[in-house]
N, C-alpha and C positions, 0 to 999 in steps of 0.2 A: 493290393496287399491284404491278406487275410489276417486281421488283427487278432481274431480268436485263436488262430493257429500259433501266432507269435506268443500269445500269452500262455497257452496251455502246453505247447510242445514245440518250442523254437528249434530245437535240435532236429526233430523230425521234419519240420517245415523246410529247414535249410537243406537237409539231406535230400529230400524229394526234389527241391529246385535244382540242386547240383546234378542229380541223376537225369532229370528232364532236360537240362541244358545240354548235357553230353549227348543224349539221344537225339535231340531235335535241332541243334544248331547246325546250320549249313557250313560253318567253319570247321566242323569235325568231319571233314571229307578229304580224301586224297584226290582232289579235283584235277590235278595235273596227270593223274595216272588212270583211274577208273571210277572215281567218285564214290568209292566204298568208304565206310567209316575208318577213321584213324584209330580211335580208342573205343574200347568196349565200356560196359557199365562200370562206373567208378566205385571204389570203396571210400567211405567218409568216416572220419573219426574226430574226436574233440579232446583237447588238452586244457588243463588248468594253466592259465598264463603265468602263474607263479609256481609251477611245478619246480622243485629243486633241481631237476635235470637241466633246465635252461641255464641256470647259474653255473652248473658243473661243466657245461659246454665251453665256458670261457677257459677252463683248464684243459679240457679234452681236445677242443678244436683250436681255440686261440682267444685271447682277451678281446679281440675285435668282433667276436661273434655277438650279434644282438641278442638280448633277451626280449620277450614280448613286451615287457614294461618299457624298455628303452624305445621300442618301435612305436608303441601306441602314443607316446608323447608327441610324436610328429603329427599324428592325426588330430590330437587335441589342439595343437597349435594351428592346424589348418582349418579346423571346424570348431571354433570357440563357442559358437551359438548352438551347438547340438543339444537337443532337448534332454538326452540322456548322456551326460558327459562325465559321470562319476567314474573314477579309475579304481574303485574299491575292489572290483572283481574283473578279471580279464580271462578271456578264452582264446584258444587258437583252433581254428577250423582247418583240418588237414584232409587232403584227398589223394588217392592213388588212381592213376589212369593206366589201365592195362592195354598194351599194344594188341591190335587185332590179330586173330589167328593167322590170317593170310600173310600178314606182314612178318610175323614170327617164323612162319614156314619158309618164306623167301630168304630170310637171314640164316635160318638153320642150314640151308644148303651151301652157304658161302664158307670159304676157308681163309681168305686173305683180306677181304675188304667187305664192307656192308653192302647189302642189296639196295637197289634203287628205292623200293618201298620203305626200307628202314631209314634211309637218309632223308626222304621226304617226311617221314613220320617225325624224325628228330627236329627238322626245321619247322614244318607247318604244324606239326603236333604241338610244339611249344608255343607257336603263335596262338593256337586254340587255347592252350593252357593259360596264357595271359588273358585272353578274352574271358575265360571262366573266372579268373582271379577278379577282374574288374566287375563282372556280373555279380559276384558275391558281395564285393564291397558296396556296389550300388544298392543291393537289397538292404544291407544293413544301414547305410546312410539314409535311405528313404524311410526306414523305420525309426530314425532318430538316434541311432547308435553310432559310436565312433568305429572306424574300421580302416585298416591299412594292409596293403600287400606289398611284396618286394620282388617283382620280376627283375630280370637282368637289365631291363631298360630303365629302371628307376635310378634317379641320381643318388639314392641312399645305398644302393647295392654296390658292393666292391668285391672284385675278384683279385686274389693275391697269387700271382704266378711265381714270384720270387720273394725272398727276404723274410719269410715267416716259416715256422715249422709247419709240416704237413702240406706245404704248397705242392700243386695248386689247390687252393681252397677259397672260401668266400665268407662273407660276414652273415650269411643266412643259409643254412643247409636244410633244404626241404626234406631230405631223407631223415635227418636227425629229428626234425619236427614230427614227421610221421611216426617215428619210433616212439616218441613221447605220447602220441595220440593212439597208441595201441595197434598200429597198422602193419608192423613188420619188424624184423630184426636183420642184422647185417650179415653179409656173406664174405667168403674169402676174397671175392673180387671187389669188395667195398659196396656192392649194390645192396638194396633193401629187398629181402625176401618176404613177400606178403602172401596172403591167401590167394591172390591172383598171380603170383609169381614174381619174378625179378625183372621181367621185360616191361618196365613201367616208366612213368614220369610222375612226379609229385608236385603238389601246389598247396598253398596255405593262405589264410587271412587271419590277422589278429584283430580282436574286437573287445569292446567292454560289455557286450551282451553276455550275461551269465549263462553258461551252458554246462551240462553235466559232463565231467571228464569220462572218456571211454576207458574201460578196463584194459590193462596190458596183459594179454593172455600168454605171457612167456616169462620164464624165470631169469633169463639173461639176454644180453644184447646180441648174442650169436646163436640163440636157441634154434632158429629155423635152418641153419647151415649144417649140412651133414658132416662136412669136414671139420669145422670149428667146434661142433658140439660132440661128435663121437669119432672123429678121425677117419671117416669113410668118404667116398666120392672124390672130390677134387677135379671134377670134369671141366671146370672153368679153366684150369691150368692148361689142359690139352687144347681147349678152344681158342686161347689167346694167341693171335698171330704175331704179337709183339714180344712174347715171352715176358710180359709184365706181371704175370700172376705165377706165384710159386707157393710152396708150402709155408713160406715165411710171410706170405701176404701179397698185397697189391702194390706194385711200384708205380705210383701215379705219374711220376715224371716220365718214365719210359713209355707208359701208355699215352701220355700227351704227345710225346715226340713222334710216336708212330702215327697217331691220328693226324697231326699237323702235316706230316710227310705225305699222307694219303689225300690231303685236302685238295691238292691241285687236280688229281685224278677224279675225285668225287665231283668237284665243281664242273669239270669238263664233260663228264659222262652222265651225271645225274641232275645237273641244273640246279644245284643248291649252293649255299655259301657257308653252311655249318657242317662240320664233320662230326660224326658219331659212329663208332664202330659197332658196339653192341654184340659182337660175336660171343662174348662170354655170358650173355644173357639169353642166348638161344642155343638149342641143342644140348641143354643141360637139364638135370632132373628138376631144378627149381624154376624152369622157364615160365610155367603158367600155374604153379601151385607150390605149397609148402611140401617138399618131398617127404615121402614116408620113411621113417626110421627103420633100420635093420631090425627084423624080428617083429615089426608091428603089422 
């Protein structure tokens, strides 16, 4: 542990460790296919744990959505003897993992169901994302700070498939956290369009280590989507095999039903147990970058 780096530039120290873990971890490999990397270099951002947006998410997403302050209390209960246990300042560390170009290219060629590389990325790439979550938590705990993460395997994490508005949804949206941390804005397909595109996964950790909040380099929550910001594009509508994306937006229920129907095929042919289509995230202008606006 480099105590001087923690003292003078903890955000830079954490960012470097996250990038290094993605580059060096053997878990970030498609070991069942060709042992190439699952994810490219990540984007890392930071949010103030008391940013008003987190409270607004209780109205936008649902009252069940955690705020960072609600989450960190669980860490405080689990580690009451932490040297730095003050909850005066909270931070959220957020990252974006971009799918490898080879994986995006394989899915770009598909029309009805995801490619084998894409499905392995969805399953094993999220396993790696969990390992990264725990790695960041361990770094913070070792330095004496409180930290908590919320992977889907956590007993605190809840997914709501019925009975609430906006279902399917959950009590911790990594995309919405990344938006607060300045990493991207939302698209017509509900995905997050970031500087490395929409073919991504996100992760986050809440901590009481004070970190400088990253700027949000956009004026609205849909600024990076050509259709929602200026009425052009709409390529994700054409790419969706379920007909779940229209000019009215993304029908999450229809999307889920199509994915679940394809799951038996995916399990049989691809050897995975998690379905993830992702066709709307490839073969579109925002696949690997923020698309250029008309006239720019």
